[in-house]
C-alpha positions, 0 to 999 in steps of 0.5 A, a space after each residue: 278128771 280121772 275116769 272110773 275103771 270100767 266094771 263088768 257088772 256095769 256092762 252087764 247091767 246096761 245090756 240087761 236093761 236094754 234087752 228088757 226094755 226092748 223086749 217090753 216095747 216089742 212085746 206090746 206089738 206081739 201081744 196084738 197078734 197073740 204071739 210071745 217073744 219066744 214064738 216070734 223068735 222061732 217064727 223068725 228063724 224058720 222064716 228062711 224056709 230051710 227047716 231047722 233042727 230042734 237044737 238050732 231052734 232052741 238056741 235061736 229062741 234061748 229056750 231049754 228043750 222041754 219048753 221049746 217042745 211045748 212051744 212047737 206043739 202050740 205052733 203046730 196046733 195053730 197050723 203055723 209050724 210043721 215037723 218033718 224028718 230030716 232027709 239027711 239024718 232020719 234021726 233028726 226032726 226039722 221044724 218049718 213054717 207052714 204057709 200060714 206061719 209064713 204069713 203070720 211071721 210077715 205080719 208080726 215082723 212088719 209090725 215089729 219093724 214099724 214099732 222099732 222104726 217109730 221109736 227110733 232108738 238108734 240111727 242105722 249106723 248106730 244099729 250096725 255098730 251095736 250089732 257088730 259089738 254084740 256079735 263080737 261079745 257073743 262070739 267071744 263068750 261062745 268060744 271061751 275055752 273055760 267050758 262055761 258056755 255050750 253054744 248059742 243057748 248054752 246051759 250057763 246062759 239058759 239057767 237064769 231064764 
């Protein structure tokens, strides 16, 4: 039996379906904490304690700058995040978690991990394989010489959101 040629739109459909269903499942957990997916992504990045530029945060959360600014303002108002001047480049602002923000991130992330484990969609080995393949795909598109993408939150990627 001959196999059909693989089409890019099939892969894109599978990737989109998996992302949307995964986010919908996790969103139900996040809703219990009054946390959006985008806020969770921001808290996750900032949980390393290093402080990150707004550009890096926007890339990690897949948000355009104006939307990220509004989200960071909300997180600051909730005392989960604070801004500070980058000591290495005083023109840049770094975002960091407050102690309350770190506590919230630990609670939310623990609940997300528990939901993911309970659902058990993939074995740990399959997760590792998928993580490797998705990283390879993302890296290939990010490094594409055609100028379509412009980094993690490239304009081509961000337009559809």
